[in-house]
N, C-alpha and C positions, 0 to 999 in steps of 0.2 A: 111165217108157214104155218099150214095147217095140222092143225094135230093130226088130221087122218090122214098128211101124206106120208107112205111110204112106197119102199119099194120094193117086185117081189122077185124073190131065186124060184125058178123051177125045174127040180132036180129028179130023175126017175121019173120024169107024171107027175112030181109033186112039188106043190106049189109051196113058199112062204113067205114071210111077213119078214120086212126088217120096220125101223121106225127109221125118218130122214132128218137129218137133226140137224141146225141152223147156226152158226158162228154169231158172233158180231159182226166181222163184217162185209154180213153179208152170203157165203158161200155156205155150203150146202156141203152133209157126208151121209151115208149109207153107215146106221149102225149095227155089223156086222159083227158085236162083238157074242152074240149068242148062235152063228153060226158052227162052229162043231159040233158043243152039242145039243146042239137039233138034229144035226143032218150028219155028222162026222164029215164033213167035209173040213178041209178049210182054205184060206186064200192065197197063191200065190205072185204076190208084188216084188218084185226084184231091186233091190235100191231104195221100197218103197216111196215110190216117186209116182203111186195114188191112194200116201196110207195116209192119215193121220193117225197120230200111233198113240198120242193121249189129247182131251183137253187141259187148256188152261186156260185161267186167267191173268195172267204176269206177261205171256209175251205173244206176239202175233206178229210170224213172217208173208211175205210172198214174195219171196228173188223174182219172180218173172214181170212183176210192175216195181219192183226196187222199194220196197214199203218195209218197215220192221217197227214197232213200237209198242210201249213196255206202260203194263196199265192204262193200256189206253195213250197212251200222250204219243207222238210219233217220237221215232229217237232222233229225228235234225234239231224240234224243237228242244228239246231233251242239250242239247244237246251247245244248244246254240244262247238258250236263254238260262241254266236250270246253273248257280254252283256246282262245289263235288259238294260240299256237306250236303247240299239240298237233293242231289242224287245220291246218294251213303242213303237220307233218312227214306225213301223212295223207297231204295232196295230193302233197307231193315222192316220199313212197317206198311211196306205196301201202296200207299202214300204220301201224297208232296204235304210238307207240314205247312200251319196255319203261320201265323207272324209271330206269337205268342210259343208255339213253339217247337217254332226255329229261333229263334231266340233263346230259350233255354235249352235246345239242346248244345245247339255252337260251341254255349258258355260253360256246357259240361266236357265237349270233346276241347276247347278249349283251358281247364281248367287241369284237365289227367296229361298235358301232353309232356308231362315233364319226368323220367323215371326213378320208379323210388330209391334213391340213394343207396340201395343196402343190392340193387342191381348193377348199380356199376363197374366193381370189381371183375364182370363177368367177359369187360374191355381191356382188363388190365390183363394178359395172361390167363385167362378164364379159357381162351378159345385158342389153338394156334395160325396165324398170319392168314398159311395155308385152308384155316377154315373155308369152305364157298357163303358169300353172305344169307344165301333165302338156307343154307343149317341152322347159320347162327340166329337167324328169325323166327324157325318154327320152337329151335329149342329154347329160347328168350321170351315165347312168345306161352309156349304150356305154361312157365316158372312163371306168370304175374298172377296169378291163380293162389302163391304160396307167399302173397304180399296182399292178395284184399281177400281171405277169407271165410270173408259175409258172403260174398261172392260167391260161388261154388263150393257150398256145402251137400251137395247132389240131393235137394230136396227140393225137388219141383215146384211149388207153393214159393217156396219161402222165396228160393232164386228167381223165381220170373219178378218178383218183387224189386227182385235189382237186376233188372232184365235190360232197365236203360241209363242207369246207371255204366251196368256193365259191358252194353253196346254202342259207347260217346269213349269209353274207357278204354275197349280195344283201337279202336278206331285212330284214336288219338296217339298211342304211345307206339300201333305196329307202324308207323310216319319216324319217330324218334327213335325207334332198335331200329329201322332199316338204312336211319342216315346212320347211325353210329357204327353200323355194319360192316359198309362200307368203309369209312373212316381209320376205324379197327385197321382192316386186310391193307388200305395203303399207307398206312405208318403215319397220319395224320390223325392231330390233338381232334377234344371232339370241341361239338361245339351242341352246346345247350338253346334248344326253345325259345322264341320271341314271345311273349303277348299280345302283339302289337302286328304281330305277321296272320294273315289270317292264313289255311292251312294248307295247300300248296306253294305260299310263298316262304312255308318255315318247311316246308320240306328240303327248299333248296338251298333254304338259308344254311338246314344243319347238314347238308351234301358238301357243302362250293364254299362256304364263304371261307375264308382266312384271319383267323384272331385279331396275327400282330400284325396284318399290314393296315397301316394310320394309310391314309387318300387320304392326304391334300385337297381343299378349294384350289380347284382351277383358276389361274387369271382369268380363264374367262367369262365365268360367274360374274367376279369379280365385275371388268373390265363391261360387262352386259350395265349390269345395276347404274356405271356410272354416266352411260350411257344416252337408258331413262330417264334417270336425273336431269341431266342436261336437255334432254328434249322438250321436257313436260312441266306444265307449269299445276296439279293437279296432285293430295298426297301419292307414292308412292306407296304399296303396301307389300310385304317380303310373309310369303306363308311358309315358314317353317313345318315339318312335317317329323324327321327324326336329326337330323342333324346342328347339331346349337353352332356348332360351327360355320356353316351359314346362315348363320343369326349373327354373331359376330360380329362378319364380314358384313354383314349390311351396315349393321349400326354402324361401323365404322366408316362408311360412304355419306351417310343423311339419311337413310330408311325415315321415312314417318310412322310406319308402323308396324309393329308387328308381329304377326300372329304365332300362337304359339300353343300347342300339348304337352306345357310337363311332361301330363304321364308316356311319351313318346322318343321325347330327351334323353330321359334315364336319372342318373345320381344327380340329385338335391345339386353338389355344385352348380355343375352347368347350366342349372337354369339360375341361380343364384349368378353365377358369371352374367349368363346374357341382361338379367333387371340390372346391371350394373351397366351395364355395355348402352344399353337404353337409356335408363336415367344420364348417366353424362352429357349425351347428345340429345336428351327430351323427346325419345321415340314413344309413340303412344304401345303397350301392350292388349293383345285379345287375348284371354286365357279356356282353352280351349277340353276342351272334354271330350269324348262320345262313350257306349258300352264296350270299345274293344280295349281305351286304355285306363281304364277304372279297377284300383288298386286291389287288390288280391284278399287282403284282411278286411274291405268293402262289403266284398262280393259278398266275401263266406258270413258277412255280417246280417244282411240284409238280402241274401238269398240270390243275387243275381246282378245282373245291371240296371238295378230301379230307378227309381226317379230321384227317391232319398239320395240312393246310392252315390248315384252320379253328381246331385248337389253336393256334396262333401266332400267329394273328390274334386270338385273345382274351387267350393271355400276354400277346401285345405291348399291349395294349389297357389288360391290372392293370401292366403297367410307370409305365404315365402315373399312375397312381393312386397308384401306391409313390414316387412318384419325388414328387411333391406329399403324402407323409409318410402316405398312404390307405391303411387295408389295413382294415375294416370293410364286407368286397365279399363277393361270390357269380358263381359261373361260370355262366352258361347258353348252353348251343350246338344248334343246332334245326338241322338237315336233314328234309329229305323222305324219306331214306333213312331207314327204322328203326334198317339194321342198320351207315349209319355214324353214328347217330345216338350209336348202343352205342359204337363204338371210338372217337368224340371224349372217350368220358365214362368212358373207360379209361385214356386216351393223357392225360388230365386228372390224372384220379389220382393217375399215377404220376410229376406231372412238380411237380404244387403242392397243397399243403395245405389248398387256401379248399376254404370247403363247394359244392357242385354244386348246379345247381336247373335240374328236371328240366319245362322248358317246349313237352307240345308244341303246337302252333296249327296247325301245315302241313297239308293233304289235299291225298293227288293229285287230280287229272282221272279221266276214261276214259281206264285203259289196264291191258294186258293185261299 
């Protein structure tokens, strides 16, 4: 658009020039913001059918063409490729995160999922069962600042220093409060968040899981392992994510190797049962660690899921195996950062002689 491009309005034989402005999508508009002050006239545009009410660097919409973009990114691209946390970051900061920013923000959200224990009594008689969940949610969100006073001092400069932490904290806790409000209203036992689940999965877990329900291993799975073993002449490996009972079942049926992440399996006694079962049947164990399974104490010590933290986590799990006389082990560490993964294996190779297994299964979303 030329800087001299303009629109001319003639009123009572007198002409007035108004600038023509261009949008990022190529559309143009006449800027009549000074029309009234210069002429005494206003425009009549019922329903604002031809009026842009503001300039926006955030959203663009063209209903006729079916176009909607956010910060210049087509909404369908965000919906198809971005995770919940990435989208939240985009809304809060106005840009998509780099890999490092995404890792730091995700860890802050993960660490703040649990509520301060002082808030839990609100769910035990603090509200009537007839209270609307949104009323409970708004009340408890307002009370969060009481437990983190250093974030809400009403001193702008000081509060801005804690903005990143406050944003992640609220994003994480709003999910936990909403889930607990729902369960309280329905007379259900409260479910605490789990570190090994993503944001949306954790919300569904806290909303709908049943803590007292024991889920037995399906006999179909046991038969499938037997059937596969009968028909192959190569080693069969069982990749166990969370349920240690699946690992025990597979070991009983002569599985050749078990892939486990002790940080996801849970209690140490569960890991020990798996180790004993593997040892009794000569199965190999691959100990795995990823950035979401590192223990909280190590996250606090190293400031997040750094290579040093993940290596310490892996070697800690290996020590459990060694204490049970089990040494037929290999180690795998995975990070969404390729450079961090490389550094993990460099550190591991310097500290142990176990075989190192490279399993790249993580993938990022829409990242700059």
